[in-house]
All heavy atoms as TSV, in Angstrom:
chain	resi	resn	atom	element	x	y	z
A	1	MET	N	N	23.487	-6.909	38.014
A	1	MET	CA	C	23.545	-7.861	36.939
A	1	MET	C	C	23.908	-7.110	35.664
A	1	MET	O	O	23.293	-6.108	35.330
A	1	MET	CB	C	22.160	-8.525	36.804
A	1	MET	CG	C	22.008	-9.332	35.551
A	1	MET	SD	S	20.446	-10.203	35.408
A	1	MET	CE	C	19.448	-8.946	34.663
A	2	LYS	N	N	24.925	-7.586	34.972
A	2	LYS	CA	C	25.338	-6.991	33.701
A	2	LYS	C	C	24.969	-7.931	32.570
A	2	LYS	O	O	25.265	-9.124	32.621
A	2	LYS	CB	C	26.845	-6.741	33.679
A	2	LYS	CG	C	27.297	-5.613	34.555
A	2	LYS	CD	C	28.780	-5.366	34.403
A	2	LYS	CE	C	29.219	-4.254	35.337
A	2	LYS	NZ	N	30.648	-3.991	35.244
A	3	ILE	N	N	24.314	-7.361	31.557
A	3	ILE	CA	C	23.986	-8.120	30.353
A	3	ILE	C	C	24.287	-7.242	29.146
A	3	ILE	O	O	24.491	-6.030	29.286
A	3	ILE	CB	C	22.510	-8.574	30.329
A	3	ILE	CG1	C	21.554	-7.375	30.330
A	3	ILE	CG2	C	22.203	-9.507	31.491
A	3	ILE	CD1	C	20.096	-7.750	30.147
A	4	VAL	N	N	24.309	-7.844	27.979
A	4	VAL	CA	C	24.481	-7.099	26.740
A	4	VAL	C	C	23.160	-7.174	25.987
A	4	VAL	O	O	22.649	-8.262	25.724
A	4	VAL	CB	C	25.630	-7.686	25.889
A	4	VAL	CG1	C	25.732	-6.959	24.562
A	4	VAL	CG2	C	26.946	-7.619	26.653
A	5	VAL	N	N	22.585	-6.008	25.675
A	5	VAL	CA	C	21.320	-5.934	24.955
A	5	VAL	C	C	21.574	-5.259	23.611
A	5	VAL	O	O	22.009	-4.107	23.572
A	5	VAL	CB	C	20.254	-5.142	25.749
A	5	VAL	CG1	C	18.952	-5.075	24.967
A	5	VAL	CG2	C	20.030	-5.761	27.119
A	6	ASN	N	N	21.357	-5.998	22.539
A	6	ASN	CA	C	21.573	-5.479	21.182
A	6	ASN	C	C	22.948	-4.826	21.045
A	6	ASN	O	O	23.089	-3.741	20.496
A	6	ASN	CB	C	20.460	-4.509	20.782
A	6	ASN	CG	C	19.128	-5.198	20.605
A	6	ASN	OD1	O	19.034	-6.416	20.610
A	6	ASN	ND2	N	18.077	-4.430	20.459
A	7	GLY	N	N	23.955	-5.493	21.592
A	7	GLY	CA	C	25.334	-5.036	21.463
A	7	GLY	C	C	25.777	-3.993	22.476
A	7	GLY	O	O	26.940	-3.596	22.485
A	8	GLU	N	N	24.876	-3.537	23.341
A	8	GLU	CA	C	25.201	-2.507	24.329
A	8	GLU	C	C	25.174	-3.102	25.736
A	8	GLU	O	O	24.181	-3.688	26.141
A	8	GLU	CB	C	24.178	-1.374	24.238
A	8	GLU	CG	C	24.439	-0.240	25.197
A	8	GLU	CD	C	23.357	0.837	25.095
A	8	GLU	OE1	O	22.810	1.050	24.007
A	8	GLU	OE2	O	23.062	1.445	26.135
A	9	GLU	N	N	26.284	-2.924	26.479
A	9	GLU	CA	C	26.319	-3.442	27.851
A	9	GLU	C	C	25.405	-2.603	28.738
A	9	GLU	O	O	25.440	-1.374	28.703
A	9	GLU	CB	C	27.738	-3.421	28.396
A	9	GLU	CG	C	27.848	-4.163	29.718
A	9	GLU	CD	C	29.287	-4.337	30.179
A	9	GLU	OE1	O	30.027	-5.071	29.510
A	9	GLU	OE2	O	29.633	-3.727	31.200
A	10	ARG	N	N	24.557	-3.301	29.493
A	10	ARG	CA	C	23.609	-2.637	30.394
A	10	ARG	C	C	23.731	-3.264	31.775
A	10	ARG	O	O	24.081	-4.429	31.898
A	10	ARG	CB	C	22.165	-2.814	29.903
A	10	ARG	CG	C	21.902	-2.463	28.448
A	10	ARG	CD	C	21.710	-1.000	28.191
A	10	ARG	NE	N	20.609	-0.416	28.903
A	10	ARG	CZ	C	19.499	0.028	28.366
A	10	ARG	NH1	N	19.305	-0.070	27.076
A	10	ARG	NH2	N	18.579	0.592	29.105
A	11	GLU	N	N	23.430	-2.485	32.802
A	11	GLU	CA	C	23.480	-2.997	34.167
A	11	GLU	C	C	22.123	-2.790	34.838
A	11	GLU	O	O	21.507	-1.730	34.712
A	11	GLU	CB	C	24.566	-2.280	34.965
A	11	GLU	CG	C	24.859	-2.948	36.282
A	11	GLU	CD	C	26.164	-2.490	36.904
A	11	GLU	OE1	O	27.006	-1.903	36.199
A	11	GLU	OE2	O	26.331	-2.731	38.113
A	12	PHE	N	N	21.655	-3.826	35.525
A	12	PHE	CA	C	20.371	-3.786	36.218
A	12	PHE	C	C	20.570	-4.224	37.655
A	12	PHE	O	O	21.473	-4.985	37.962
A	12	PHE	CB	C	19.358	-4.697	35.513
A	12	PHE	CG	C	19.088	-4.281	34.089
A	12	PHE	CD1	C	19.786	-4.858	33.043
A	12	PHE	CD2	C	18.155	-3.300	33.800
A	12	PHE	CE1	C	19.556	-4.468	31.731
A	12	PHE	CE2	C	17.912	-2.904	32.502
A	12	PHE	CZ	C	18.617	-3.486	31.463
A	13	ASP	N	N	19.678	-3.761	38.532
A	13	ASP	CA	C	19.785	-4.052	39.959
A	13	ASP	C	C	19.380	-5.469	40.314
A	13	ASP	O	O	19.789	-5.978	41.348
A	13	ASP	CB	C	18.911	-3.083	40.770
A	13	ASP	CG	C	19.418	-1.654	40.671
A	13	ASP	OD1	O	20.619	-1.459	40.437
A	13	ASP	OD2	O	18.604	-0.729	40.828
A	14	LYS	N	N	18.528	-6.077	39.488
A	14	LYS	CA	C	18.001	-7.386	39.853
A	14	LYS	C	C	17.844	-8.274	38.638
A	14	LYS	O	O	17.809	-7.802	37.503
A	14	LYS	CB	C	16.636	-7.231	40.541
A	14	LYS	CG	C	15.578	-6.621	39.647
A	14	LYS	CD	C	14.247	-6.490	40.352
A	14	LYS	CE	C	13.226	-5.906	39.385
A	14	LYS	NZ	N	12.160	-6.789	39.058
A	15	GLU	N	N	17.727	-9.558	38.896
A	15	GLU	CA	C	17.445	-10.522	37.847
A	15	GLU	C	C	16.022	-10.291	37.374
A	15	GLU	O	O	15.153	-9.903	38.152
A	15	GLU	CB	C	17.573	-11.932	38.439
A	15	GLU	CG	C	17.538	-13.032	37.426
A	15	GLU	CD	C	17.779	-14.380	38.074
A	15	GLU	OE1	O	16.781	-15.004	38.488
A	15	GLU	OE2	O	18.945	-14.794	38.156
A	16	MET	N	N	15.755	-10.500	36.087
A	16	MET	CA	C	14.408	-10.284	35.570
A	16	MET	C	C	14.091	-11.229	34.432
A	16	MET	O	O	14.986	-11.827	33.851
A	16	MET	CB	C	14.217	-8.829	35.143
A	16	MET	CG	C	15.131	-8.377	34.022
A	16	MET	SD	S	14.915	-6.639	33.591
A	16	MET	CE	C	15.775	-5.840	34.914
A	17	THR	N	N	12.794	-11.331	34.145
A	17	THR	CA	C	12.355	-12.148	33.018
A	17	THR	C	C	12.476	-11.327	31.738
A	17	THR	O	O	12.673	-10.109	31.781
A	17	THR	CB	C	10.885	-12.575	33.187
A	17	THR	OG1	O	10.063	-11.404	33.166
A	17	THR	CG2	C	10.662	-13.364	34.463
A	18	ILE	N	N	12.314	-11.982	30.601
A	18	ILE	CA	C	12.333	-11.269	29.323
A	18	ILE	C	C	11.229	-10.227	29.301
A	18	ILE	O	O	11.437	-9.090	28.881
A	18	ILE	CB	C	12.181	-12.259	28.146
A	18	ILE	CG1	C	13.438	-13.121	28.019
A	18	ILE	CG2	C	11.897	-11.520	26.837
A	18	ILE	CD1	C	13.340	-14.237	27.005
A	19	GLU	N	N	10.044	-10.601	29.756
A	19	GLU	CA	C	8.910	-9.677	29.788
A	19	GLU	C	C	9.238	-8.421	30.602
A	19	GLU	O	O	8.955	-7.307	30.175
A	19	GLU	CB	C	7.711	-10.404	30.395
A	19	GLU	CG	C	6.388	-9.729	30.199
A	19	GLU	CD	C	5.260	-10.646	30.646
A	19	GLU	OE1	O	4.936	-10.622	31.855
A	19	GLU	OE2	O	4.737	-11.380	29.796
A	20	GLU	N	N	9.862	-8.603	31.759
A	20	GLU	CA	C	10.240	-7.465	32.605
A	20	GLU	C	C	11.314	-6.610	31.924
A	20	GLU	O	O	11.286	-5.385	32.004
A	20	GLU	CB	C	10.727	-7.950	33.967
A	20	GLU	CG	C	9.643	-8.575	34.814
A	20	GLU	CD	C	10.177	-9.307	36.043
A	20	GLU	OE1	O	11.281	-9.901	35.978
A	20	GLU	OE2	O	9.471	-9.297	37.065
A	21	LEU	N	N	12.264	-7.258	31.257
A	21	LEU	CA	C	13.331	-6.532	30.564
A	21	LEU	C	C	12.747	-5.662	29.457
A	21	LEU	O	O	13.093	-4.482	29.348
A	21	LEU	CB	C	14.360	-7.509	29.985
A	21	LEU	CG	C	15.455	-6.877	29.127
A	21	LEU	CD1	C	16.326	-5.942	29.953
A	21	LEU	CD2	C	16.305	-7.967	28.478
A	22	VAL	N	N	11.868	-6.220	28.654
A	22	VAL	CA	C	11.254	-5.472	27.554
A	22	VAL	C	C	10.490	-4.266	28.103
A	22	VAL	O	O	10.586	-3.165	27.563
A	22	VAL	CB	C	10.337	-6.402	26.721
A	22	VAL	CG1	C	9.457	-5.614	25.772
A	22	VAL	CG2	C	11.180	-7.416	25.950
A	23	LYS	N	N	9.767	-4.461	29.184
A	23	LYS	CA	C	9.020	-3.363	29.810
A	23	LYS	C	C	9.980	-2.301	30.343
A	23	LYS	O	O	9.768	-1.110	30.151
A	23	LYS	CB	C	8.147	-3.912	30.935
A	23	LYS	CG	C	7.172	-2.930	31.480
A	23	LYS	CD	C	6.250	-3.590	32.495
A	23	LYS	CE	C	5.194	-2.626	32.980
A	23	LYS	NZ	N	4.262	-3.262	33.910
A	24	THR	N	N	11.057	-2.737	31.012
A	24	THR	CA	C	12.053	-1.815	31.559
A	24	THR	C	C	12.716	-0.994	30.458
A	24	THR	O	O	12.988	0.192	30.633
A	24	THR	CB	C	13.131	-2.592	32.350
A	24	THR	OG1	O	12.502	-3.276	33.434
A	24	THR	CG2	C	14.208	-1.678	32.900
A	25	LEU	N	N	12.960	-1.611	29.317
A	25	LEU	CA	C	13.595	-0.918	28.194
A	25	LEU	C	C	12.625	-0.005	27.452
A	25	LEU	O	O	13.034	0.769	26.588
A	25	LEU	CB	C	14.198	-1.939	27.218
A	25	LEU	CG	C	15.361	-2.777	27.765
A	25	LEU	CD1	C	15.756	-3.841	26.765
A	25	LEU	CD2	C	16.547	-1.900	28.128
A	26	GLY	N	N	11.334	-0.111	27.764
A	26	GLY	CA	C	10.344	0.760	27.135
A	26	GLY	C	C	9.980	0.355	25.717
A	26	GLY	O	O	9.518	1.191	24.936
A	27	ILE	N	N	10.165	-0.902	25.385
A	27	ILE	CA	C	9.821	-1.377	24.044
A	27	ILE	C	C	8.309	-1.541	23.974
A	27	ILE	O	O	7.723	-2.309	24.719
A	27	ILE	CB	C	10.543	-2.698	23.725
A	27	ILE	CG1	C	12.058	-2.448	23.699
A	27	ILE	CG2	C	10.051	-3.288	22.401
A	27	ILE	CD1	C	12.896	-3.687	23.594
A	28	LYS	N	N	7.693	-0.796	23.068
A	28	LYS	CA	C	6.244	-0.805	22.962
A	28	LYS	C	C	5.761	-1.465	21.665
A	28	LYS	O	O	4.567	-1.505	21.400
A	28	LYS	CB	C	5.704	0.612	23.062
A	28	LYS	CG	C	6.007	1.249	24.409
A	28	LYS	CD	C	5.291	2.549	24.584
A	28	LYS	CE	C	5.647	3.316	25.820
A	28	LYS	NZ	N	5.877	2.631	27.025
A	29	ALA	N	N	6.676	-1.957	20.869
A	29	ALA	CA	C	6.291	-2.618	19.621
A	29	ALA	C	C	5.430	-3.833	19.933
A	29	ALA	O	O	5.752	-4.605	20.830
A	29	ALA	CB	C	7.541	-3.044	18.850
A	30	PRO	N	N	4.328	-4.002	19.197
A	30	PRO	CA	C	3.450	-5.136	19.479
A	30	PRO	C	C	4.071	-6.477	19.084
A	30	PRO	O	O	3.733	-7.505	19.650
A	30	PRO	CB	C	2.202	-4.841	18.652
A	30	PRO	CG	C	2.675	-3.937	17.565
A	30	PRO	CD	C	3.813	-3.156	18.138
A	31	ASN	N	N	4.978	-6.452	18.137
A	31	ASN	CA	C	5.604	-7.692	17.668
A	31	ASN	C	C	7.113	-7.589	17.784
A	31	ASN	O	O	7.728	-6.693	17.207
A	31	ASN	CB	C	5.225	-7.960	16.209
A	31	ASN	CG	C	3.740	-8.154	16.039
A	31	ASN	OD1	O	3.132	-8.934	16.754
A	31	ASN	ND2	N	3.147	-7.422	15.112
A	32	TYR	N	N	7.688	-8.509	18.537
A	32	TYR	CA	C	9.138	-8.545	18.677
A	32	TYR	C	C	9.570	-9.981	18.948
A	32	TYR	O	O	8.775	-10.822	19.356
A	32	TYR	CB	C	9.622	-7.608	19.792
A	32	TYR	CG	C	9.019	-7.883	21.146
A	32	TYR	CD1	C	9.644	-8.758	22.034
A	32	TYR	CD2	C	7.836	-7.278	21.551
A	32	TYR	CE1	C	9.092	-9.017	23.285
A	32	TYR	CE2	C	7.289	-7.525	22.793
A	32	TYR	CZ	C	7.921	-8.399	23.653
A	32	TYR	OH	O	7.383	-8.651	24.880
A	33	ALA	N	N	10.844	-10.247	18.693
A	33	ALA	CA	C	11.424	-11.557	18.962
A	33	ALA	C	C	12.648	-11.356	19.836
A	33	ALA	O	O	13.317	-10.324	19.754
A	33	ALA	CB	C	11.808	-12.253	17.663
A	34	VAL	N	N	12.934	-12.351	20.672
A	34	VAL	CA	C	14.060	-12.253	21.597
A	34	VAL	C	C	14.927	-13.502	21.482
A	34	VAL	O	O	14.418	-14.623	21.477
A	34	VAL	CB	C	13.569	-12.097	23.056
A	34	VAL	CG1	C	14.739	-12.029	24.017
A	34	VAL	CG2	C	12.684	-10.867	23.202
A	35	ALA	N	N	16.231	-13.273	21.403
A	35	ALA	CA	C	17.189	-14.374	21.438
A	35	ALA	C	C	18.137	-14.123	22.602
A	35	ALA	O	O	18.553	-12.992	22.852
A	35	ALA	CB	C	17.973	-14.460	20.140
A	36	VAL	N	N	18.463	-15.175	23.321
A	36	VAL	CA	C	19.440	-15.106	24.403
A	36	VAL	C	C	20.569	-16.027	23.981
A	36	VAL	O	O	20.355	-17.228	23.768
A	36	VAL	CB	C	18.835	-15.531	25.759
A	36	VAL	CG1	C	19.901	-15.476	26.844
A	36	VAL	CG2	C	17.658	-14.633	26.129
A	37	GLY	N	N	21.769	-15.457	23.857
A	37	GLY	CA	C	22.851	-16.223	23.250
A	37	GLY	C	C	22.479	-16.426	21.789
A	37	GLY	O	O	22.101	-15.499	21.109
A	38	MET	N	N	22.488	-17.635	21.349
A	38	MET	CA	C	22.101	-17.937	19.968
A	38	MET	C	C	20.754	-18.644	19.912
A	38	MET	O	O	20.360	-19.153	18.874
A	38	MET	CB	C	23.181	-18.805	19.306
A	38	MET	CG	C	24.524	-18.126	19.175
A	38	MET	SD	S	24.470	-16.632	18.166
A	38	MET	CE	C	24.253	-17.343	16.559
A	39	GLU	N	N	20.020	-18.655	21.025
A	39	GLU	CA	C	18.749	-19.371	21.110
A	39	GLU	C	C	17.565	-18.413	21.082
A	39	GLU	O	O	17.460	-17.521	21.913
A	39	GLU	CB	C	18.709	-20.190	22.408
A	39	GLU	CG	C	17.445	-20.969	22.593
A	39	GLU	CD	C	17.392	-21.690	23.937
A	39	GLU	OE1	O	18.389	-21.649	24.695
A	39	GLU	OE2	O	16.358	-22.282	24.224
A	40	VAL	N	N	16.677	-18.603	20.102
A	40	VAL	CA	C	15.453	-17.811	20.042
A	40	VAL	C	C	14.506	-18.364	21.108
A	40	VAL	O	O	14.267	-19.560	21.186
A	40	VAL	CB	C	14.805	-17.894	18.647
A	40	VAL	CG1	C	13.467	-17.160	18.630
A	40	VAL	CG2	C	15.739	-17.320	17.593
A	41	ILE	N	N	13.998	-17.478	21.939
A	41	ILE	CA	C	13.124	-17.880	23.043
A	41	ILE	C	C	11.665	-17.790	22.582
A	41	ILE	O	O	11.253	-16.754	22.053
A	41	ILE	CB	C	13.340	-16.968	24.275
A	41	ILE	CG1	C	14.825	-16.885	24.648
A	41	ILE	CG2	C	12.495	-17.436	25.448
A	41	ILE	CD1	C	15.493	-18.213	24.943
A	42	PRO	N	N	10.892	-18.857	22.772
A	42	PRO	CA	C	9.479	-18.807	22.384
A	42	PRO	C	C	8.727	-17.741	23.179
A	42	PRO	O	O	8.972	-17.553	24.374
A	42	PRO	CB	C	8.947	-20.202	22.744
A	42	PRO	CG	C	10.149	-21.067	22.886
A	42	PRO	CD	C	11.270	-20.163	23.315
A	43	LYS	N	N	7.817	-17.050	22.520
A	43	LYS	CA	C	7.046	-15.983	23.163
A	43	LYS	C	C	6.312	-16.491	24.402
A	43	LYS	O	O	6.136	-15.754	25.372
A	43	LYS	CB	C	6.057	-15.382	22.165
A	43	LYS	CG	C	5.470	-14.094	22.610
A	43	LYS	CD	C	4.745	-13.392	21.489
A	43	LYS	CE	C	4.479	-11.964	21.909
A	43	LYS	NZ	N	4.255	-11.086	20.804
A	44	SER	N	N	5.920	-17.743	24.400
A	44	SER	CA	C	5.204	-18.323	25.540
A	44	SER	C	C	6.064	-18.369	26.810
A	44	SER	O	O	5.544	-18.528	27.903
A	44	SER	CB	C	4.710	-19.733	25.198
A	44	SER	OG	O	5.808	-20.585	24.915
A	45	GLU	N	N	7.387	-18.211	26.668
A	45	GLU	CA	C	8.299	-18.270	27.816
A	45	GLU	C	C	8.771	-16.891	28.290
A	45	GLU	O	O	9.535	-16.795	29.247
A	45	GLU	CB	C	9.517	-19.132	27.467
A	45	GLU	CG	C	9.164	-20.583	27.223
A	45	GLU	CD	C	10.381	-21.435	26.885
A	45	GLU	OE1	O	11.516	-21.037	27.222
A	45	GLU	OE2	O	10.189	-22.500	26.269
A	46	TYR	N	N	8.328	-15.805	27.641
A	46	TYR	CA	C	8.808	-14.465	28.000
A	46	TYR	C	C	8.533	-14.109	29.462
A	46	TYR	O	O	9.306	-13.399	30.080
A	46	TYR	CB	C	8.187	-13.395	27.105
A	46	TYR	CG	C	8.699	-13.365	25.675
A	46	TYR	CD1	C	9.639	-14.274	25.213
A	46	TYR	CD2	C	8.221	-12.429	24.783
A	46	TYR	CE1	C	10.093	-14.244	23.903
A	46	TYR	CE2	C	8.671	-12.382	23.473
A	46	TYR	CZ	C	9.605	-13.287	23.037
A	46	TYR	OH	O	10.041	-13.248	21.742
A	47	GLY	N	N	7.428	-14.594	30.017
A	47	GLY	CA	C	7.071	-14.275	31.389
A	47	GLY	C	C	7.797	-15.095	32.429
A	47	GLY	O	O	7.809	-14.751	33.612
A	48	THR	N	N	8.457	-16.185	32.009
A	48	THR	CA	C	9.124	-17.068	32.969
A	48	THR	C	C	10.631	-17.215	32.742
A	48	THR	O	O	11.352	-17.580	33.654
A	48	THR	CB	C	8.496	-18.480	32.935
A	48	THR	OG1	O	8.577	-19.004	31.604
A	48	THR	CG2	C	7.044	-18.439	33.386
A	49	TYR	N	N	11.115	-16.926	31.534
A	49	TYR	CA	C	12.534	-17.092	31.221
A	49	TYR	C	C	13.341	-16.005	31.921
A	49	TYR	O	O	13.164	-14.821	31.657
A	49	TYR	CB	C	12.754	-17.021	29.707
A	49	TYR	CG	C	14.152	-17.410	29.284
A	49	TYR	CD1	C	14.408	-18.672	28.778
A	49	TYR	CD2	C	15.212	-16.511	29.392
A	49	TYR	CE1	C	15.695	-19.032	28.392
A	49	TYR	CE2	C	16.496	-16.865	29.018
A	49	TYR	CZ	C	16.720	-18.130	28.520
A	49	TYR	OH	O	17.988	-18.497	28.137
A	50	LYS	N	N	14.233	-16.410	32.808
A	50	LYS	CA	C	15.049	-15.457	33.574
A	50	LYS	C	C	16.339	-15.125	32.823
A	50	LYS	O	O	17.078	-16.021	32.404
A	50	LYS	CB	C	15.432	-16.049	34.937
A	50	LYS	CG	C	14.254	-16.246	35.860
A	50	LYS	CD	C	13.912	-14.970	36.569
A	50	LYS	CE	C	12.881	-15.246	37.639
A	50	LYS	NZ	N	12.484	-14.075	38.334
A	51	ILE	N	N	16.605	-13.841	32.688
A	51	ILE	CA	C	17.870	-13.370	32.126
A	51	ILE	C	C	18.917	-13.483	33.220
A	51	ILE	O	O	18.681	-13.080	34.358
A	51	ILE	CB	C	17.745	-11.900	31.669
A	51	ILE	CG1	C	16.605	-11.714	30.658
A	51	ILE	CG2	C	19.067	-11.382	31.123
A	51	ILE	CD1	C	16.802	-12.406	29.350
A	52	LYS	N	N	20.081	-14.032	32.874
A	52	LYS	CA	C	21.144	-14.229	33.857
A	52	LYS	C	C	22.293	-13.251	33.620
A	52	LYS	O	O	22.487	-12.763	32.516
A	52	LYS	CB	C	21.662	-15.666	33.768
A	52	LYS	CG	C	20.604	-16.712	34.076
A	52	LYS	CD	C	21.175	-18.092	33.759
A	52	LYS	CE	C	20.116	-19.144	33.676
A	52	LYS	NZ	N	19.188	-18.995	32.557
A	53	ASP	N	N	23.062	-13.008	34.665
A	53	ASP	CA	C	24.239	-12.156	34.574
A	53	ASP	C	C	25.142	-12.655	33.451
A	53	ASP	O	O	25.421	-13.845	33.355
A	53	ASP	CB	C	24.990	-12.163	35.912
A	53	ASP	CG	C	26.095	-11.137	35.952
A	53	ASP	OD1	O	25.829	-9.974	35.598
A	53	ASP	OD2	O	27.220	-11.496	36.334
A	54	GLY	N	N	25.543	-11.745	32.571
A	54	GLY	CA	C	26.442	-12.089	31.478
A	54	GLY	C	C	25.746	-12.507	30.194
A	54	GLY	O	O	26.413	-12.694	29.173
A	55	ASP	N	N	24.416	-12.652	30.210
A	55	ASP	CA	C	23.697	-13.051	28.996
A	55	ASP	C	C	23.824	-11.986	27.915
A	55	ASP	O	O	23.935	-10.795	28.190
A	55	ASP	CB	C	22.199	-13.269	29.288
A	55	ASP	CG	C	21.897	-14.651	29.841
A	55	ASP	OD1	O	22.781	-15.536	29.798
A	55	ASP	OD2	O	20.765	-14.848	30.324
A	56	LYS	N	N	23.776	-12.451	26.664
A	56	LYS	CA	C	23.739	-11.565	25.499
A	56	LYS	C	C	22.355	-11.694	24.898
A	56	LYS	O	O	21.970	-12.762	24.437
A	56	LYS	CB	C	24.819	-11.929	24.495
A	56	LYS	CG	C	26.202	-11.656	25.027
A	56	LYS	CD	C	27.272	-11.949	24.032
A	56	LYS	CE	C	28.621	-11.623	24.677
A	56	LYS	NZ	N	29.728	-11.991	23.817
A	57	VAL	N	N	21.599	-10.597	24.937
A	57	VAL	CA	C	20.203	-10.590	24.519
A	57	VAL	C	C	20.053	-9.745	23.258
A	57	VAL	O	O	20.572	-8.629	23.185
A	57	VAL	CB	C	19.305	-10.008	25.644
A	57	VAL	CG1	C	17.856	-10.005	25.231
A	57	VAL	CG2	C	19.508	-10.781	26.942
A	58	GLU	N	N	19.357	-10.290	22.282
A	58	GLU	CA	C	19.029	-9.544	21.065
A	58	GLU	C	C	17.518	-9.431	21.001
A	58	GLU	O	O	16.810	-10.433	21.112
A	58	GLU	CB	C	19.543	-10.264	19.816
A	58	GLU	CG	C	21.056	-10.323	19.706
A	58	GLU	CD	C	21.713	-8.963	19.498
A	58	GLU	OE1	O	21.113	-8.101	18.825
A	58	GLU	OE2	O	22.825	-8.769	20.002
A	59	ILE	N	N	17.012	-8.212	20.850
A	59	ILE	CA	C	15.592	-7.962	20.730
A	59	ILE	C	C	15.359	-7.319	19.368
A	59	ILE	O	O	15.924	-6.278	19.061
A	59	ILE	CB	C	15.068	-7.044	21.847
A	59	ILE	CG1	C	15.376	-7.663	23.219
A	59	ILE	CG2	C	13.565	-6.800	21.683
A	59	ILE	CD1	C	15.085	-6.766	24.397
A	60	VAL	N	N	14.529	-7.977	18.559
A	60	VAL	CA	C	14.253	-7.502	17.207
A	60	VAL	C	C	12.774	-7.156	17.120
A	60	VAL	O	O	11.931	-7.973	17.478
A	60	VAL	CB	C	14.594	-8.591	16.170
A	60	VAL	CG1	C	14.298	-8.109	14.758
A	60	VAL	CG2	C	16.050	-9.011	16.281
A	61	THR	N	N	12.479	-5.936	16.659
A	61	THR	CA	C	11.085	-5.537	16.460
A	61	THR	C	C	10.762	-5.622	14.978
A	61	THR	O	O	11.630	-5.479	14.120
A	61	THR	CB	C	10.818	-4.117	16.979
A	61	THR	OG1	O	11.671	-3.209	16.295
A	61	THR	CG2	C	11.055	-4.024	18.466
A	62	PHE	N	N	9.496	-5.855	14.689
A	62	PHE	CA	C	9.049	-5.991	13.309
A	62	PHE	C	C	8.258	-4.749	12.919
A	62	PHE	O	O	7.392	-4.309	13.669
A	62	PHE	CB	C	8.178	-7.239	13.158
A	62	PHE	CG	C	8.905	-8.495	13.538
A	62	PHE	CD1	C	8.758	-9.042	14.802
A	62	PHE	CD2	C	9.765	-9.114	12.643
A	62	PHE	CE1	C	9.435	-10.193	15.160
A	62	PHE	CE2	C	10.449	-10.251	12.999
A	62	PHE	CZ	C	10.284	-10.798	14.259
A	63	VAL	N	N	8.578	-4.212	11.755
A	63	VAL	CA	C	7.914	-3.021	11.269
A	63	VAL	C	C	7.296	-3.337	9.920
A	63	VAL	O	O	7.969	-3.823	9.015
A	63	VAL	CB	C	8.912	-1.842	11.129
A	63	VAL	CG1	C	8.228	-0.611	10.594
A	63	VAL	CG2	C	9.583	-1.548	12.455
A	64	GLY	N	N	6.010	-3.062	9.798
A	64	GLY	CA	C	5.332	-3.285	8.518
A	64	GLY	C	C	5.370	-2.031	7.664
A	64	GLY	O	O	5.632	-0.940	8.127
A	65	GLY	N	N	5.107	-2.204	6.421
A	65	GLY	CA	C	5.101	-1.045	5.532
A	65	GLY	C	C	5.134	-1.505	4.093
A	65	GLY	O	O	5.198	-2.695	3.795
A	66	GLY	N	N	5.145	-0.547	3.232
A	66	GLY	CA	C	5.113	-0.946	1.830
A	66	GLY	C	C	5.984	-0.091	0.981
A	66	GLY	O	O	6.761	0.694	1.291
């Protein structure tokens, strides 16, 4: 399965949920948002929303500071 993550083409062996993708990518930020195409996916759907071949995924992490 080929997808684009934050502008970079990536290839994975299997279909996965957003939650699995974030874990696979090693994202450890406690707060992040995910959009697939132009649609922001609610956090409540991260465990069930399946990423499909050809999807364009944007993952944004939030950083606090002053």
